[in-house]
PDB file of the backbone (N, CA, C, O) and the ligand in Angstrom, with CONECT records:
HET     CA  A 101       1
ATOM      1  N   MET A   1      -3.450   5.107 -29.053  1.00  0.00           N
ATOM      2  CA  MET A   1      -3.444   5.658 -27.383  1.00  0.00           C
ATOM      3  C   MET A   1      -4.817   5.186 -26.824  1.00  0.00           C
ATOM      4  O   MET A   1      -4.909   4.484 -25.817  1.00  0.00           O
ATOM      5  N   GLU A   2      -5.703   5.553 -27.435  1.00  0.00           N
ATOM      6  CA  GLU A   2      -7.130   5.201 -26.709  1.00  0.00           C
ATOM      7  C   GLU A   2      -7.367   3.528 -26.611  1.00  0.00           C
ATOM      8  O   GLU A   2      -8.038   2.973 -25.742  1.00  0.00           O
ATOM      9  N   SER A   3      -6.797   3.003 -27.489  1.00  0.00           N
ATOM     10  CA  SER A   3      -6.825   1.365 -27.602  1.00  0.00           C
ATOM     11  C   SER A   3      -5.883   0.915 -26.484  1.00  0.00           C
ATOM     12  O   SER A   3      -6.179  -0.012 -25.731  1.00  0.00           O
ATOM     13  N   ALA A   4      -4.726   1.608 -26.400  1.00  0.00           N
ATOM     14  CA  ALA A   4      -3.802   0.995 -25.336  1.00  0.00           C
ATOM     15  C   ALA A   4      -4.467   1.135 -24.078  1.00  0.00           C
ATOM     16  O   ALA A   4      -4.586   0.144 -23.357  1.00  0.00           O
ATOM     17  N   ILE A   5      -4.972   2.394 -23.684  1.00  0.00           N
ATOM     18  CA  ILE A   5      -5.783   2.584 -22.292  1.00  0.00           C
ATOM     19  C   ILE A   5      -6.804   1.735 -22.211  1.00  0.00           C
ATOM     20  O   ILE A   5      -6.945   1.278 -21.077  1.00  0.00           O
ATOM     21  N   LYS A   6      -7.664   1.310 -23.104  1.00  0.00           N
ATOM     22  CA  LYS A   6      -8.769   0.367 -22.996  1.00  0.00           C
ATOM     23  C   LYS A   6      -8.075  -0.928 -22.712  1.00  0.00           C
ATOM     24  O   LYS A   6      -8.483  -1.571 -21.744  1.00  0.00           O
ATOM     25  N   THR A   7      -7.084  -1.399 -23.422  1.00  0.00           N
ATOM     26  CA  THR A   7      -6.412  -2.780 -23.025  1.00  0.00           C
ATOM     27  C   THR A   7      -5.911  -2.776 -21.632  1.00  0.00           C
ATOM     28  O   THR A   7      -5.951  -3.786 -20.929  1.00  0.00           O
ATOM     29  N   LEU A   8      -5.369  -1.468 -21.175  1.00  0.00           N
ATOM     30  CA  LEU A   8      -4.893  -1.597 -19.884  1.00  0.00           C
ATOM     31  C   LEU A   8      -6.100  -2.050 -18.872  1.00  0.00           C
ATOM     32  O   LEU A   8      -6.023  -2.967 -18.055  1.00  0.00           O
ATOM     33  N   VAL A   9      -7.113  -1.292 -19.082  1.00  0.00           N
ATOM     34  CA  VAL A   9      -8.487  -1.505 -18.295  1.00  0.00           C
ATOM     35  C   VAL A   9      -8.920  -2.812 -18.361  1.00  0.00           C
ATOM     36  O   VAL A   9      -9.156  -3.505 -17.372  1.00  0.00           O
ATOM     37  N   THR A  10      -9.058  -3.260 -19.831  1.00  0.00           N
ATOM     38  CA  THR A  10      -9.849  -4.595 -19.794  1.00  0.00           C
ATOM     39  C   THR A  10      -8.967  -5.811 -19.321  1.00  0.00           C
ATOM     40  O   THR A  10      -9.383  -6.888 -18.896  1.00  0.00           O
ATOM     41  N   THR A  11      -7.502  -5.361 -19.505  1.00  0.00           N
ATOM     42  CA  THR A  11      -6.707  -6.627 -19.098  1.00  0.00           C
ATOM     43  C   THR A  11      -6.863  -6.734 -17.494  1.00  0.00           C
ATOM     44  O   THR A  11      -6.881  -7.810 -16.898  1.00  0.00           O
ATOM     45  N   PHE A  12      -6.964  -5.561 -16.923  1.00  0.00           N
ATOM     46  CA  PHE A  12      -7.229  -5.592 -15.416  1.00  0.00           C
ATOM     47  C   PHE A  12      -8.475  -6.469 -15.080  1.00  0.00           C
ATOM     48  O   PHE A  12      -8.436  -7.398 -14.274  1.00  0.00           O
ATOM     49  N   LEU A  13      -9.521  -6.108 -15.736  1.00  0.00           N
ATOM     50  CA  LEU A  13     -10.939  -6.300 -15.523  1.00  0.00           C
ATOM     51  C   LEU A  13     -11.035  -7.673 -15.682  1.00  0.00           C
ATOM     52  O   LEU A  13     -11.799  -8.297 -14.947  1.00  0.00           O
ATOM     53  N   SER A  14     -10.292  -8.316 -16.641  1.00  0.00           N
ATOM     54  CA  SER A  14     -10.592  -9.799 -17.199  1.00  0.00           C
ATOM     55  C   SER A  14      -9.715 -10.504 -16.040  1.00  0.00           C
ATOM     56  O   SER A  14     -10.172 -11.399 -15.329  1.00  0.00           O
ATOM     57  N   SER A  15      -8.684 -10.105 -15.956  1.00  0.00           N
ATOM     58  CA  SER A  15      -7.838 -10.774 -14.802  1.00  0.00           C
ATOM     59  C   SER A  15      -8.252 -10.939 -13.426  1.00  0.00           C
ATOM     60  O   SER A  15      -7.747 -11.803 -12.710  1.00  0.00           O
ATOM     61  N   THR A  16      -9.318  -9.998 -12.955  1.00  0.00           N
ATOM     62  CA  THR A  16      -9.572 -10.030 -11.692  1.00  0.00           C
ATOM     63  C   THR A  16     -10.951 -10.879 -11.438  1.00  0.00           C
ATOM     64  O   THR A  16     -11.413 -11.074 -10.314  1.00  0.00           O
ATOM     65  N   LYS A  17     -11.570 -11.379 -12.722  1.00  0.00           N
ATOM     66  CA  LYS A  17     -12.710 -12.363 -12.916  1.00  0.00           C
ATOM     67  C   LYS A  17     -13.735 -11.796 -11.867  1.00  0.00           C
ATOM     68  O   LYS A  17     -14.129 -12.504 -10.940  1.00  0.00           O
ATOM     69  N   GLY A  18     -14.238 -10.237 -12.073  1.00  0.00           N
ATOM     70  CA  GLY A  18     -15.403 -10.043 -11.391  1.00  0.00           C
ATOM     71  C   GLY A  18     -15.122  -9.248  -9.733  1.00  0.00           C
ATOM     72  O   GLY A  18     -15.984  -8.752  -9.008  1.00  0.00           O
ATOM     73  N   LYS A  19     -13.890  -9.329  -9.527  1.00  0.00           N
ATOM     74  CA  LYS A  19     -13.517  -8.828  -8.331  1.00  0.00           C
ATOM     75  C   LYS A  19     -12.963  -7.461  -8.561  1.00  0.00           C
ATOM     76  O   LYS A  19     -12.686  -7.017  -9.675  1.00  0.00           O
ATOM     77  N   ASP A  20     -12.789  -6.685  -7.185  1.00  0.00           N
ATOM     78  CA  ASP A  20     -12.170  -5.358  -7.390  1.00  0.00           C
ATOM     79  C   ASP A  20     -10.783  -5.411  -7.593  1.00  0.00           C
ATOM     80  O   ASP A  20     -10.236  -4.485  -8.192  1.00  0.00           O
ATOM     81  N   SER A  21      -9.997  -6.580  -7.084  1.00  0.00           N
ATOM     82  CA  SER A  21      -8.711  -6.432  -7.132  1.00  0.00           C
ATOM     83  C   SER A  21      -8.062  -7.890  -7.550  1.00  0.00           C
ATOM     84  O   SER A  21      -8.774  -8.888  -7.659  1.00  0.00           O
ATOM     85  N   LEU A  22      -6.746  -7.908  -7.756  1.00  0.00           N
ATOM     86  CA  LEU A  22      -6.132  -8.944  -8.228  1.00  0.00           C
ATOM     87  C   LEU A  22      -5.593  -9.872  -6.988  1.00  0.00           C
ATOM     88  O   LEU A  22      -4.857  -9.312  -6.175  1.00  0.00           O
ATOM     89  N   ASP A  23      -5.822 -10.859  -6.848  1.00  0.00           N
ATOM     90  CA  ASP A  23      -5.134 -11.927  -5.492  1.00  0.00           C
ATOM     91  C   ASP A  23      -3.699 -12.139  -6.072  1.00  0.00           C
ATOM     92  O   ASP A  23      -3.230 -11.500  -7.014  1.00  0.00           O
ATOM     93  N   ASN A  24      -3.078 -13.121  -5.380  1.00  0.00           N
ATOM     94  CA  ASN A  24      -1.721 -13.559  -5.575  1.00  0.00           C
ATOM     95  C   ASN A  24      -1.637 -13.988  -6.977  1.00  0.00           C
ATOM     96  O   ASN A  24      -0.875 -13.565  -7.847  1.00  0.00           O
ATOM     97  N   LYS A  25      -2.697 -15.050  -7.072  1.00  0.00           N
ATOM     98  CA  LYS A  25      -2.456 -16.196  -8.113  1.00  0.00           C
ATOM     99  C   LYS A  25      -2.886 -15.223  -9.468  1.00  0.00           C
ATOM    100  O   LYS A  25      -2.365 -15.534 -10.540  1.00  0.00           O
ATOM    101  N   SER A  26      -3.606 -14.328  -9.445  1.00  0.00           N
ATOM    102  CA  SER A  26      -4.141 -13.662 -10.657  1.00  0.00           C
ATOM    103  C   SER A  26      -3.105 -12.607 -11.066  1.00  0.00           C
ATOM    104  O   SER A  26      -2.852 -12.415 -12.255  1.00  0.00           O
ATOM    105  N   PHE A  27      -2.550 -11.975 -10.156  1.00  0.00           N
ATOM    106  CA  PHE A  27      -1.410 -11.026 -10.491  1.00  0.00           C
ATOM    107  C   PHE A  27      -0.398 -11.614 -11.037  1.00  0.00           C
ATOM    108  O   PHE A  27       0.191 -11.048 -11.957  1.00  0.00           O
ATOM    109  N   LYS A  28       0.014 -12.888 -10.571  1.00  0.00           N
ATOM    110  CA  LYS A  28       1.055 -13.660 -11.076  1.00  0.00           C
ATOM    111  C   LYS A  28       0.961 -13.882 -12.619  1.00  0.00           C
ATOM    112  O   LYS A  28       1.795 -13.639 -13.491  1.00  0.00           O
ATOM    113  N   LYS A  29      -0.416 -14.466 -12.716  1.00  0.00           N
ATOM    114  CA  LYS A  29      -0.757 -14.825 -14.013  1.00  0.00           C
ATOM    115  C   LYS A  29      -0.770 -13.640 -15.093  1.00  0.00           C
ATOM    116  O   LYS A  29      -0.367 -13.723 -16.253  1.00  0.00           O
ATOM    117  N   LEU A  30      -1.240 -12.688 -14.553  1.00  0.00           N
ATOM    118  CA  LEU A  30      -1.091 -11.270 -15.355  1.00  0.00           C
ATOM    119  C   LEU A  30       0.477 -10.975 -15.887  1.00  0.00           C
ATOM    120  O   LEU A  30       0.792 -10.775 -17.060  1.00  0.00           O
ATOM    121  N   VAL A  31       1.255 -10.996 -14.887  1.00  0.00           N
ATOM    122  CA  VAL A  31       2.627 -10.497 -15.090  1.00  0.00           C
ATOM    123  C   VAL A  31       3.126 -11.584 -16.045  1.00  0.00           C
ATOM    124  O   VAL A  31       3.711 -11.213 -17.062  1.00  0.00           O
ATOM    125  N   GLN A  32       2.960 -12.833 -15.826  1.00  0.00           N
ATOM    126  CA  GLN A  32       3.544 -13.835 -16.627  1.00  0.00           C
ATOM    127  C   GLN A  32       3.190 -13.832 -17.973  1.00  0.00           C
ATOM    128  O   GLN A  32       3.969 -13.944 -18.920  1.00  0.00           O
ATOM    129  N   LYS A  33       1.806 -13.680 -18.026  1.00  0.00           N
ATOM    130  CA  LYS A  33       1.196 -13.729 -19.450  1.00  0.00           C
ATOM    131  C   LYS A  33       1.520 -12.503 -20.349  1.00  0.00           C
ATOM    132  O   LYS A  33       1.870 -12.573 -21.528  1.00  0.00           O
ATOM    133  N   GLN A  34       1.353 -11.386 -19.630  1.00  0.00           N
ATOM    134  CA  GLN A  34       1.321 -10.032 -20.382  1.00  0.00           C
ATOM    135  C   GLN A  34       2.418  -9.192 -20.415  1.00  0.00           C
ATOM    136  O   GLN A  34       2.536  -8.330 -21.287  1.00  0.00           O
ATOM    137  N   LEU A  35       3.530  -9.434 -19.217  1.00  0.00           N
ATOM    138  CA  LEU A  35       4.742  -8.693 -19.146  1.00  0.00           C
ATOM    139  C   LEU A  35       6.053  -9.391 -19.199  1.00  0.00           C
ATOM    140  O   LEU A  35       7.120  -8.902 -18.827  1.00  0.00           O
ATOM    141  N   GLY A  36       5.869 -10.628 -19.714  1.00  0.00           N
ATOM    142  CA  GLY A  36       7.002 -11.562 -19.826  1.00  0.00           C
ATOM    143  C   GLY A  36       8.134 -10.739 -20.824  1.00  0.00           C
ATOM    144  O   GLY A  36       9.339 -10.869 -20.612  1.00  0.00           O
ATOM    145  N   GLY A  37       7.702 -10.029 -21.741  1.00  0.00           N
ATOM    146  CA  GLY A  37       8.518  -9.410 -22.607  1.00  0.00           C
ATOM    147  C   GLY A  37       9.371  -8.268 -22.180  1.00  0.00           C
ATOM    148  O   GLY A  37      10.490  -7.960 -22.589  1.00  0.00           O
ATOM    149  N   MET A  38       8.514  -7.616 -21.140  1.00  0.00           N
ATOM    150  CA  MET A  38       9.205  -6.365 -20.706  1.00  0.00           C
ATOM    151  C   MET A  38       9.808  -6.466 -19.222  1.00  0.00           C
ATOM    152  O   MET A  38      10.599  -5.587 -18.881  1.00  0.00           O
ATOM    153  N   MET A  39       9.482  -7.477 -18.334  1.00  0.00           N
ATOM    154  CA  MET A  39      10.059  -7.475 -17.107  1.00  0.00           C
ATOM    155  C   MET A  39      10.862  -8.700 -17.063  1.00  0.00           C
ATOM    156  O   MET A  39      10.486  -9.686 -17.696  1.00  0.00           O
ATOM    157  N   LYS A  40      12.019  -8.719 -16.314  1.00  0.00           N
ATOM    158  CA  LYS A  40      12.905  -9.817 -15.884  1.00  0.00           C
ATOM    159  C   LYS A  40      12.047 -10.528 -14.801  1.00  0.00           C
ATOM    160  O   LYS A  40      11.109 -10.031 -14.177  1.00  0.00           O
ATOM    161  N   ASP A  41      12.573 -11.849 -14.691  1.00  0.00           N
ATOM    162  CA  ASP A  41      12.205 -12.518 -13.315  1.00  0.00           C
ATOM    163  C   ASP A  41      10.590 -12.764 -13.188  1.00  0.00           C
ATOM    164  O   ASP A  41       9.959 -12.862 -12.136  1.00  0.00           O
ATOM    165  N   THR A  42      10.068 -12.840 -14.554  1.00  0.00           N
ATOM    166  CA  THR A  42       8.669 -13.351 -14.328  1.00  0.00           C
ATOM    167  C   THR A  42       8.414 -14.816 -14.333  1.00  0.00           C
ATOM    168  O   THR A  42       7.274 -15.280 -14.302  1.00  0.00           O
ATOM    169  N   ASN A  43       9.403 -15.475 -14.370  1.00  0.00           N
ATOM    170  CA  ASN A  43       9.277 -16.987 -14.093  1.00  0.00           C
ATOM    171  C   ASN A  43       9.696 -17.199 -12.643  1.00  0.00           C
ATOM    172  O   ASN A  43       9.733 -18.344 -12.194  1.00  0.00           O
ATOM    173  N   ASN A  44      10.067 -15.973 -11.767  1.00  0.00           N
ATOM    174  CA  ASN A  44      10.513 -16.192 -10.438  1.00  0.00           C
ATOM    175  C   ASN A  44       9.313 -15.809  -9.445  1.00  0.00           C
ATOM    176  O   ASN A  44       8.959 -14.647  -9.245  1.00  0.00           O
ATOM    177  N   SER A  45       8.808 -16.794  -8.926  1.00  0.00           N
ATOM    178  CA  SER A  45       7.467 -16.550  -7.968  1.00  0.00           C
ATOM    179  C   SER A  45       8.003 -15.532  -6.946  1.00  0.00           C
ATOM    180  O   SER A  45       7.308 -14.538  -6.738  1.00  0.00           O
ATOM    181  N   ALA A  46       9.214 -15.684  -6.262  1.00  0.00           N
ATOM    182  CA  ALA A  46       9.552 -14.796  -5.179  1.00  0.00           C
ATOM    183  C   ALA A  46       9.661 -13.553  -5.633  1.00  0.00           C
ATOM    184  O   ALA A  46       9.084 -12.701  -4.957  1.00  0.00           O
ATOM    185  N   ALA A  47      10.400 -13.095  -6.856  1.00  0.00           N
ATOM    186  CA  ALA A  47      10.442 -11.958  -7.244  1.00  0.00           C
ATOM    187  C   ALA A  47       9.110 -11.422  -7.573  1.00  0.00           C
ATOM    188  O   ALA A  47       9.085 -10.201  -7.416  1.00  0.00           O
ATOM    189  N   ILE A  48       7.879 -11.975  -8.019  1.00  0.00           N
ATOM    190  CA  ILE A  48       6.914 -11.464  -8.338  1.00  0.00           C
ATOM    191  C   ILE A  48       5.861 -11.143  -6.993  1.00  0.00           C
ATOM    192  O   ILE A  48       5.036 -10.242  -6.840  1.00  0.00           O
ATOM    193  N   ASN A  49       6.237 -12.207  -6.155  1.00  0.00           N
ATOM    194  CA  ASN A  49       5.611 -11.874  -4.767  1.00  0.00           C
ATOM    195  C   ASN A  49       6.051 -10.512  -4.241  1.00  0.00           C
ATOM    196  O   ASN A  49       5.287  -9.635  -3.837  1.00  0.00           O
ATOM    197  N   GLU A  50       7.476 -10.442  -4.302  1.00  0.00           N
ATOM    198  CA  GLU A  50       8.183  -9.115  -3.843  1.00  0.00           C
ATOM    199  C   GLU A  50       7.547  -7.982  -4.516  1.00  0.00           C
ATOM    200  O   GLU A  50       7.108  -7.051  -3.841  1.00  0.00           O
ATOM    201  N   MET A  51       7.465  -7.985  -5.766  1.00  0.00           N
ATOM    202  CA  MET A  51       6.846  -6.817  -6.706  1.00  0.00           C
ATOM    203  C   MET A  51       5.475  -6.536  -6.051  1.00  0.00           C
ATOM    204  O   MET A  51       5.116  -5.395  -5.761  1.00  0.00           O
ATOM    205  N   GLN A  52       4.768  -7.586  -5.844  1.00  0.00           N
ATOM    206  CA  GLN A  52       3.308  -7.459  -5.396  1.00  0.00           C
ATOM    207  C   GLN A  52       3.399  -6.697  -4.110  1.00  0.00           C
ATOM    208  O   GLN A  52       2.705  -5.686  -3.996  1.00  0.00           O
ATOM    209  N   GLU A  53       4.204  -7.084  -3.102  1.00  0.00           N
ATOM    210  CA  GLU A  53       4.413  -6.576  -1.811  1.00  0.00           C
ATOM    211  C   GLU A  53       4.722  -4.916  -2.185  1.00  0.00           C
ATOM    212  O   GLU A  53       4.060  -4.030  -1.645  1.00  0.00           O
ATOM    213  N   GLY A  54       5.546  -4.690  -2.934  1.00  0.00           N
ATOM    214  CA  GLY A  54       6.013  -3.267  -3.195  1.00  0.00           C
ATOM    215  C   GLY A  54       4.966  -2.649  -3.878  1.00  0.00           C
ATOM    216  O   GLY A  54       5.022  -1.421  -3.815  1.00  0.00           O
ATOM    217  N   LEU A  55       4.021  -3.107  -4.516  1.00  0.00           N
ATOM    218  CA  LEU A  55       2.804  -2.114  -5.190  1.00  0.00           C
ATOM    219  C   LEU A  55       1.599  -2.213  -4.175  1.00  0.00           C
ATOM    220  O   LEU A  55       0.666  -1.425  -4.333  1.00  0.00           O
ATOM    221  N   ASP A  56       1.560  -3.039  -3.246  1.00  0.00           N
ATOM    222  CA  ASP A  56       0.128  -3.088  -2.191  1.00  0.00           C
ATOM    223  C   ASP A  56       0.541  -2.080  -1.056  1.00  0.00           C
ATOM    224  O   ASP A  56       1.192  -2.308  -0.037  1.00  0.00           O
ATOM    225  N   ALA A  57      -0.039  -0.850  -1.527  1.00  0.00           N
ATOM    226  CA  ALA A  57       0.163   0.349  -0.935  1.00  0.00           C
ATOM    227  C   ALA A  57      -0.606   0.225   0.295  1.00  0.00           C
ATOM    228  O   ALA A  57      -0.161   0.685   1.347  1.00  0.00           O
ATOM    229  N   ASN A  58      -1.830  -0.418   0.226  1.00  0.00           N
ATOM    230  CA  ASN A  58      -2.655  -0.520   1.651  1.00  0.00           C
ATOM    231  C   ASN A  58      -2.541  -1.815   2.428  1.00  0.00           C
ATOM    232  O   ASN A  58      -3.138  -2.053   3.478  1.00  0.00           O
ATOM    233  N   SER A  59      -1.635  -2.693   1.740  1.00  0.00           N
ATOM    234  CA  SER A  59      -1.039  -4.098   2.725  1.00  0.00           C
ATOM    235  C   SER A  59      -2.324  -4.953   2.863  1.00  0.00           C
ATOM    236  O   SER A  59      -2.497  -5.628   3.877  1.00  0.00           O
ATOM    237  N   ASP A  60      -3.174  -4.933   1.911  1.00  0.00           N
ATOM    238  CA  ASP A  60      -4.267  -5.912   1.869  1.00  0.00           C
ATOM    239  C   ASP A  60      -4.134  -7.250   1.197  1.00  0.00           C
ATOM    240  O   ASP A  60      -5.037  -8.088   1.211  1.00  0.00           O
ATOM    241  N   GLY A  61      -2.746  -7.449   0.496  1.00  0.00           N
ATOM    242  CA  GLY A  61      -2.384  -8.588   0.224  1.00  0.00           C
ATOM    243  C   GLY A  61      -2.856  -8.826  -1.364  1.00  0.00           C
ATOM    244  O   GLY A  61      -2.595  -9.859  -1.979  1.00  0.00           O
ATOM    245  N   LYS A  62      -3.531  -7.793  -1.875  1.00  0.00           N
ATOM    246  CA  LYS A  62      -3.989  -7.787  -3.247  1.00  0.00           C
ATOM    247  C   LYS A  62      -3.800  -6.483  -4.122  1.00  0.00           C
ATOM    248  O   LYS A  62      -3.657  -5.399  -3.554  1.00  0.00           O
ATOM    249  N   VAL A  63      -3.798  -6.566  -5.299  1.00  0.00           N
ATOM    250  CA  VAL A  63      -3.390  -5.397  -6.167  1.00  0.00           C
ATOM    251  C   VAL A  63      -4.714  -4.673  -6.814  1.00  0.00           C
ATOM    252  O   VAL A  63      -5.305  -5.110  -7.801  1.00  0.00           O
ATOM    253  N   SER A  64      -5.027  -3.652  -6.188  1.00  0.00           N
ATOM    254  CA  SER A  64      -6.339  -2.945  -6.598  1.00  0.00           C
ATOM    255  C   SER A  64      -5.674  -2.190  -8.044  1.00  0.00           C
ATOM    256  O   SER A  64      -4.518  -2.188  -8.466  1.00  0.00           O
ATOM    257  N   PHE A  65      -6.864  -1.596  -8.561  1.00  0.00           N
ATOM    258  CA  PHE A  65      -6.579  -1.089  -9.860  1.00  0.00           C
ATOM    259  C   PHE A  65      -5.693   0.174  -9.689  1.00  0.00           C
ATOM    260  O   PHE A  65      -4.817   0.391 -10.526  1.00  0.00           O
ATOM    261  N   GLN A  66      -5.844   0.841  -8.860  1.00  0.00           N
ATOM    262  CA  GLN A  66      -4.764   1.913  -8.407  1.00  0.00           C
ATOM    263  C   GLN A  66      -3.315   1.419  -8.581  1.00  0.00           C
ATOM    264  O   GLN A  66      -2.422   1.900  -9.279  1.00  0.00           O
ATOM    265  N   GLU A  67      -3.297   0.235  -7.696  1.00  0.00           N
ATOM    266  CA  GLU A  67      -1.823  -0.208  -7.449  1.00  0.00           C
ATOM    267  C   GLU A  67      -1.324  -0.734  -8.936  1.00  0.00           C
ATOM    268  O   GLU A  67      -0.181  -0.521  -9.342  1.00  0.00           O
ATOM    269  N   TYR A  68      -2.227  -1.377  -9.622  1.00  0.00           N
ATOM    270  CA  TYR A  68      -1.988  -1.830 -10.922  1.00  0.00           C
ATOM    271  C   TYR A  68      -1.552  -0.741 -11.651  1.00  0.00           C
ATOM    272  O   TYR A  68      -0.645  -0.999 -12.442  1.00  0.00           O
ATOM    273  N   LEU A  69      -1.911   0.331 -11.614  1.00  0.00           N
ATOM    274  CA  LEU A  69      -1.747   1.627 -12.323  1.00  0.00           C
ATOM    275  C   LEU A  69      -0.244   1.972 -12.056  1.00  0.00           C
ATOM    276  O   LEU A  69       0.491   2.378 -12.957  1.00  0.00           O
ATOM    277  N   THR A  70       0.186   1.779 -10.715  1.00  0.00           N
ATOM    278  CA  THR A  70       1.623   2.194 -10.157  1.00  0.00           C
ATOM    279  C   THR A  70       2.426   1.212 -10.926  1.00  0.00           C
ATOM    280  O   THR A  70       3.502   1.683 -11.294  1.00  0.00           O
ATOM    281  N   LEU A  71       2.210  -0.029 -11.277  1.00  0.00           N
ATOM    282  CA  LEU A  71       3.142  -0.931 -11.812  1.00  0.00           C
ATOM    283  C   LEU A  71       3.098  -0.371 -13.396  1.00  0.00           C
ATOM    284  O   LEU A  71       4.210  -0.164 -13.883  1.00  0.00           O
ATOM    285  N   ILE A  72       2.237  -0.174 -14.029  1.00  0.00           N
ATOM    286  CA  ILE A  72       2.144   0.375 -15.323  1.00  0.00           C
ATOM    287  C   ILE A  72       2.871   2.002 -15.519  1.00  0.00           C
ATOM    288  O   ILE A  72       3.379   2.443 -16.551  1.00  0.00           O
ATOM    289  N   GLY A  73       2.762   2.560 -14.457  1.00  0.00           N
ATOM    290  CA  GLY A  73       3.467   3.805 -14.386  1.00  0.00           C
ATOM    291  C   GLY A  73       5.082   3.585 -14.361  1.00  0.00           C
ATOM    292  O   GLY A  73       5.924   4.171 -15.041  1.00  0.00           O
ATOM    293  N   TYR A  74       5.257   2.634 -13.439  1.00  0.00           N
ATOM    294  CA  TYR A  74       6.537   2.169 -13.191  1.00  0.00           C
ATOM    295  C   TYR A  74       7.292   1.635 -14.748  1.00  0.00           C
ATOM    296  O   TYR A  74       8.349   2.060 -15.217  1.00  0.00           O
ATOM    297  N   LEU A  75       6.511   0.738 -15.251  1.00  0.00           N
ATOM    298  CA  LEU A  75       7.041   0.240 -16.604  1.00  0.00           C
ATOM    299  C   LEU A  75       7.119   1.162 -17.453  1.00  0.00           C
ATOM    300  O   LEU A  75       8.119   1.152 -18.171  1.00  0.00           O
ATOM    301  N   ALA A  76       6.212   2.131 -17.625  1.00  0.00           N
ATOM    302  CA  ALA A  76       6.229   3.185 -18.864  1.00  0.00           C
ATOM    303  C   ALA A  76       7.351   4.082 -18.318  1.00  0.00           C
ATOM    304  O   ALA A  76       8.108   4.491 -19.198  1.00  0.00           O
ATOM    305  N   ASN A  77       7.612   4.454 -17.144  1.00  0.00           N
ATOM    306  CA  ASN A  77       8.785   5.279 -16.885  1.00  0.00           C
ATOM    307  C   ASN A  77      10.116   4.612 -17.465  1.00  0.00           C
ATOM    308  O   ASN A  77      10.954   5.116 -18.213  1.00  0.00           O
ATOM    309  N   SER A  78      10.079   3.571 -17.010  1.00  0.00           N
ATOM    310  CA  SER A  78      11.449   2.737 -17.322  1.00  0.00           C
ATOM    311  C   SER A  78      11.699   2.553 -18.779  1.00  0.00           C
ATOM    312  O   SER A  78      12.764   2.514 -19.394  1.00  0.00           O
ATOM    313  N   LEU A  79      10.333   2.436 -19.230  1.00  0.00           N
ATOM    314  CA  LEU A  79      10.598   2.354 -20.862  1.00  0.00           C
ATOM    315  C   LEU A  79      10.780   3.597 -21.485  1.00  0.00           C
ATOM    316  O   LEU A  79      11.412   3.545 -22.540  1.00  0.00           O
ATOM    317  N   SER A  80      10.408   4.667 -21.128  1.00  0.00           N
ATOM    318  CA  SER A  80      10.723   6.089 -21.473  1.00  0.00           C
ATOM    319  C   SER A  80      12.250   6.170 -21.313  1.00  0.00           C
ATOM    320  O   SER A  80      12.909   6.546 -22.283  1.00  0.00           O
ATOM    321  N   GLN A  81      12.716   5.923 -20.436  1.00  0.00           N
ATOM    322  CA  GLN A  81      14.194   6.262 -20.030  1.00  0.00           C
ATOM    323  C   GLN A  81      14.802   5.500 -20.845  1.00  0.00           C
ATOM    324  O   GLN A  81      15.764   6.018 -21.412  1.00  0.00           O
ATOM    325  N   HIS A  82      14.520   4.246 -21.140  1.00  0.00           N
ATOM    326  CA  HIS A  82      15.252   3.337 -22.011  1.00  0.00           C
ATOM    327  C   HIS A  82      15.566   3.832 -23.558  1.00  0.00           C
ATOM    328  O   HIS A  82      16.620   3.836 -24.194  1.00  0.00           O
ATOM    329  N   GLU A  83      14.151   4.270 -23.923  1.00  0.00           N
ATOM    330  CA  GLU A  83      14.037   4.862 -25.244  1.00  0.00           C
ATOM    331  C   GLU A  83      14.774   6.137 -25.571  1.00  0.00           C
ATOM    332  O   GLU A  83      15.133   6.492 -26.694  1.00  0.00           O
ATOM    333  N   CYS A  84      14.977   6.874 -24.248  1.00  0.00           N
ATOM    334  CA  CYS A  84      15.724   8.084 -24.394  1.00  0.00           C
ATOM    335  C   CYS A  84      17.293   7.734 -24.453  1.00  0.00           C
ATOM    336  O   CYS A  84      18.073   8.463 -25.066  1.00  0.00           O
ATOM    337  N   GLU A  85      17.726   6.521 -23.749  1.00  0.00           N
ATOM    338  CA  GLU A  85      19.002   6.376 -23.717  1.00  0.00           C
ATOM    339  C   GLU A  85      19.425   5.639 -25.079  1.00  0.00           C
ATOM    340  O   GLU A  85      20.561   5.780 -25.532  1.00  0.00           O
ATOM    341  N   SER A  86      18.498   4.882 -25.680  1.00  0.00           N
ATOM    342  CA  SER A  86      18.797   4.157 -26.891  1.00  0.00           C
ATOM    343  C   SER A  86      18.613   4.865 -28.099  1.00  0.00           C
ATOM    344  O   SER A  86      19.165   4.541 -29.151  1.00  0.00           O
ATOM    345  N   ASN A  87      17.871   5.796 -27.973  1.00  0.00           N
ATOM    346  CA  ASN A  87      17.265   6.657 -29.282  1.00  0.00           C
ATOM    347  C   ASN A  87      17.098   8.075 -28.815  1.00  0.00           C
ATOM    348  O   ASN A  87      16.012   8.427 -28.355  1.00  0.00           O
ATOM    349  N   GLY A  88      18.134   8.931 -28.908  1.00  0.00           N
ATOM    350  CA  GLY A  88      18.070  10.521 -28.581  1.00  0.00           C
ATOM    351  C   GLY A  88      17.358  11.208 -29.387  1.00  0.00           C
ATOM    352  O   GLY A  88      17.032  12.350 -29.062  1.00  0.00           O
ATOM    353  N   THR A  89      17.031  10.758 -30.396  1.00  0.00           N
ATOM    354  CA  THR A  89      16.508  11.600 -31.510  1.00  0.00           C
ATOM    355  C   THR A  89      15.009  11.199 -31.636  1.00  0.00           C
ATOM    356  O   THR A  89      14.339  11.666 -32.557  1.00  0.00           O
ATOM    357  N   ALA A  90      14.533  10.440 -30.833  1.00  0.00           N
ATOM    358  CA  ALA A  90      13.097   9.842 -31.029  1.00  0.00           C
ATOM    359  C   ALA A  90      12.179  11.170 -30.990  1.00  0.00           C
ATOM    360  O   ALA A  90      12.377  12.039 -30.141  1.00  0.00           O
ATOM    361  N   SER A  91      11.285  11.259 -31.847  1.00  0.00           N
ATOM    362  CA  SER A  91      10.280  12.223 -32.147  1.00  0.00           C
ATOM    363  C   SER A  91      10.914  13.698 -31.957  1.00  0.00           C
ATOM    364  O   SER A  91      10.226  14.698 -32.162  1.00  0.00           O
TER     365      SER A  91
HETATM  366 CA    CA A 101      -3.852  -3.618  -2.109  1.00  0.00          CA2+
END
């Protein structure tokens, strides 16, 4: 659990390359590189742009750490629902 949280943070930090948020290009790269197994449409630039707009709560064209966490929360949520559906006896 702790290492998973560290991974979330370090993945974001290494993707922003010293800035405080992800621009279009680095967001796309992160999604394609890190989330290709979990998400559909990671080869579809339009779909990624759309997703970025959906996450961009303050409409500055970039994905901040908070907005990135929204994506992680969304993925975790859909994963947990999927796990419940496919394996009702889990834990
Ligand atoms: Ca933003």
